[in-house]
C-alpha positions, 0 to 999 in steps of 0.5 A, a space after each residue: 334576897 340580894 345579900 342571900 344571892 351574893 352569899 350563894 355566889 360567893 360559896 360557888 365561887 369558892 367550890 369552883 376555885 377549889 375544884 380547879 385547884 384539885 385538878 391542878 394539884 392531881 397532876 404534879 408532873 404536869 408543869 405546863 400552863 393550864 387555862 382555867 375558865 370561870 362562870 359568868 357572873 349572872 347580872 339577872 337572877 334566874 327567871 325560874 329562881 325568881 318565879 319559884 321564890 315567888 310562888 312560895 309563901 314566906 319566901 324569907 324563911 326557906 333561906 336557911 334551908 337553901 344555905 344548909 343545902 349548899 353548905 352540905 353540898 360544899 362540905 361533901 365536896 371538900 370532903 371527897 377532895 381531902 380523901 382524894 389528896 390523902 390517897 395521893 400522898 399515901 401513893 407518893 410516900 409509898 414510891 419513895 419508900 420503894 425507891 429507898 429500899 431498892 437503893 438498900 441492897 440488904 432490904 428486900 422490897 415490901 410485896 403488895 398483897 393485892 397484886 403478887 408478881 407471878 415468878 417465871 420458872 426457868 426452863 430446865 436446861 437440856 444435857 449436853 450431847 457429845 459427837 460420840 454420843 450422838 454418833 452411837 445412837 445411829 443404827 446401821 440397820 435404820 440407815 440402810 432401810 432409809 437409804 433404800 427408801 429415798 433411793 427408790 423414792 428419787 430414782 433419777 434424782 441423785 442430787 436430792 438423794 445425797 440431800 436426804 442423806 446428809 439430812 439423816 445425819 443432820 437429825 442425828 446430830 441435831 442435839 449436839 451443840 456447837 460448844 461440843 463441836 468447835 471445829 474451827 478452833 480445833 483446826 486452828 489449834 491442832 496438828 494434821 494428824 489430830 485433825 485428819 480423823 474428826 469427826 469420823 473417828 466416831 462413827 461406827 464401822 458398820 454405819 461408815 460401811 453401809 454409807 460408803 457402799 451406798 456412795 460408791 453407787 452415785 454418779 461422779 458428777 452428783 458427788 462433785 456437786 454434793 462436795 461443792 455444796 458441803 464445802 460452801 456451807 462449811 465456808 459460810 459457817 467460817 465467815 459467820 465465825 469471822 464476821 460477815 462483810 457488810 454488803 457481802 451477799 450470801 451465795 449459799 444458805 448457811 447451815 446451822 451450827 448443830 448440822 456442821 457436824 453432819 456436813 463433815 461426816 458426810 463430806 469425809 465419807 465422800 472424799 474417802 470413798 471417791 477421792 478423784 472427786 476433788 481432783 475434778 474440783 481443782 479447776 473450780 477452786 483455784 479459779 474462784 477467790 472464795 476457796 483461796 486465802 490463809 484463812 480457808 487453809 486448814 479446811 483445804 488441809 482437811 479435805 486433801 487429808 480425807 482424799 489421801 486416806 482414800 488414795 495416797 497418790 491423789 492426795 500427793 497430787 492435790 498437795 503438788 497442785 494446790 498447796 506446793 505453789 504457795 511456798 514459791 509465792 508471798 505466802 511462803 514467808 507465813 511460818 504457820 502456813 508453811 508448817 501446815 504445808 509440810 505437816 500434810 506432806 510428811 503425814 502422806 510420806 509416813 504412811 505405811 508403804 507410801 514410798 512404793 504405792 507412790 513410785 508405782 502411781 507416779 504416773 496418773 492418767 497421763 500426768 505426773 504426780 510430781 511434774 518437772 515444774 513441781 521439781 523446780 520449786 522443791 529444789 529452791 526451797 530445799 537448796 536455798 542460799 545460806 542466808 535464806 535458810 529457815 527452820 523449815 528448811 531441814 524439814 524440806 531436805 528430810 522429804 525431798 529425796 522421796 519427792 525427787 525419786 517420785 519425779 524421776 520415777 519412770 521406765 528408763 528409755 521410754 518415750 514419756 521418760 525421754 520427754 520428761 528428761 528434756 523438760 527437767 533438763 531445761 530447769 536444772 541448767 537454769 538452776 545450776 548457773 545461779 551461783 547457789 552452791 547447794 542448789 547448783 550441786 543438786 541441779 547438776 546432779 539432776 542434770 546428768 541424770 537426764 543425760 543418761 535418760 535421753 541422748 537428745 538431751 546433750 544437744 539440748 545441752 549445747 543449744 540450751 535457750 536457743 528456742 527462746 533466743 532465736 536471734 543469737 547463735 549456738 556459741 553465744 548461747 553456750 557462753 551465756 549459760 557458761 557457769 551451769 556448763 562449768 558446774 555440770 563439768 565439774 560434777 562429772 569430773 569430780 564424781 566420775 566413778 560413780 557416773 561412769 557406773 551409770 554408763 552414759 552414752 559415751 560417744 554423745 558425751 564425746 562429741 558434746 565435750 569436742 564442741 565445748 572445746 571449740 567453743 572454749 578456744 573461740 571465746 579465749 581469743 575474742 573475749 576480754 572479760 576477766 571473769 568470762 575468761 576464767 570460766 572458759 579456762 575452767 570448763 575447757 579443763 574439765 572437758 579435757 579431763 573427761 575426754 582423756 578418761 573416755 578415751 583411755 577406756 576407763 572402767 569395764 572396757 579395760 576388763 573385757 579386753 584382759 578377759 579376751 586375751 586370757 580366753 585366747 591365751 587358754 585356747 593356745 594351751 589347749 591340745 586341740 589347738 596345737 596346729 593353729 598356734 601360729 595363727 592364734 599367736 598373730 591374733 594375740 599380737 594384733 590384740 596386745 602389741 605390747 606382749 609380743 615377745 612374751 607371747 612368743 616365748 610363751 607358745 612353746 610351754 603349757 606352764 608359761 601359758 597357764 601362768 599367763 592366764 592366772 596373771 590375766 585373771 588376776 589383773 581383770 579382778 583387780 580392775 573390776 574391784 577397782 571400778 565396782 568396789 571402790 577399793 580392794 580392802 572392805 574388811 578390818 577396817 579402821 574407824 578412820 577408813 569408814 568415812 571414804 568407804 560409806 562415801 563410795 557406798 552411798 554415792 548411787 543413792 538419791 538419799 545420801 544424808 541418811 545413808 551416809 549416817 546409817 553407813 558409818 554407824 554400822 562401819 564404827 560398830 563392825 568395821 566393815 563395809 561391803 564393796 560395791 554401791 549396793 548388795 554384797 552384804 553377805 561378806 560383812 555378817 555383822 553389817 548384814 545381820 544388824 536389823 532394825 525393830 521392825 526386822 528390816 535392814 539397818 545398815 544401807 
């Protein structure tokens, strides 16, 4: 019995050991320490087992049966363990095969029959819809009915009406992807002429008319709030393209890329129908940094261009207020920004009938389209020093004459023009003394214009800057700005024929020049500076020349005196005045003392009097021709005569370069230049009949 117990115990111990070994091997990836526990070896046989054995007859006879059952049980356990191990080996081999087959790109992995993976079906791609296709689906009748409904539903809430209006177009363009409307890329890479109609060019005419008619009935304040909201949405989308700044807070809810088409459409409609709305937002846009910066310049230019489509004067006004000051700052060194700014103003000025529209609207609600401060900026960018010229300078020279004309437009002699002349006078005199030749010449020309508009400008000329330097005498102020005065006096002297035609106030000019000469005499006695003395002498020289021309009565006054003499002489020759010949003779002697003896001899002969009348009339006509025609001969010219003739012909216009170009071209072909600074073309048929393709006059 002891031997049997020992054998049984050994078998059970081996089974347990194999069982533990199976559990360890079943976890090949678990390399942690394992705790193995064994059964305690029983020192005493079980009481139940002994009792059962004692109760059996022939207890030894049942030993083999006990071993057989134990061995059978052990064999079953071993068989199960072998089967489990076999399955595990198969699984490991399968995973290795899968990994090996995955490495081989040419062999497809085997698919288990039990588990067939379901392949996800790809969703069909939606067809791409362009802006034009989406716009074509908008029905004007349906839109009109929608607008009637929201107007009645939100009768006193126009802000909500405008939002629903934008939402209608948002649904209409919802199928347009961002790839079909890359507005940021288009704005950066296209010219102003191409982006002006984006995306409004795709909207049908009846849809546009229905929309703007409804917008015209909305209040000014509601439209202003809507424009600002739309601009915020566009700038938010711009920021999302450029990358959000860390820690920045979103002010407005960013609109989706698909709805950006709708925002651009409705914003363009509002600005074209109510361009003054953008003017009312200028203080907000200039005062908030989020609306400023080079990256936002294309959006700003697009908005200004939409307003200009509705009103050219408003477009130019906003350009002057917002974009022109950028040219005088640090951003002026950016060629791309300068190019965009110039493209916009060139587009405005090239519009049909732009010049008469802008001249008629030079005053806008008490403000000038181009104020004096803007004219100063234009002068400085158009006439820089020779070393500061850039490629864009020629483009500024092309647009400057029209902008200058708008700046100086107005009723001569009116109170508003007198005030403007005084404001421009200060800026022009300052620019004339800076020593830049082209700038000095242009500023002097503008300063002379100021003198013709307001006689008070003569006093302002003498006492320039006295309101700033209150502690300085007028003499010191004049001498400190002597370079500017010399430039103006030189301009008056060299171009006296041109400026005398404009007939400035002679008495005021004479008194001003006398005051200058007195100051020059004092300066020559006190100053020891060689350069200053040279300037004083030059100013005194020009002042003396102009005073001499004024005292001689040059120009129209001379002709008027001769005409009066001719009329008196004809009266002497008439029979009705024969009794009064001595008195009339005395009158003639008072008028023309130098011709006293000649008049006494002609008083007794009618034929002699008629000869005198003819001579005087001829002399008068020659003087008039000299003053107004720039010379006697104007026909059958030589090519060498074209330059001086055209120089006089174009002397009274502000567009001197184009005038000289076309005048010389016409003169070389026709060999004729009409007399005077304008008109009289009928005397040169070839010059008069040369037309442009549009039918306008070719020759100035």
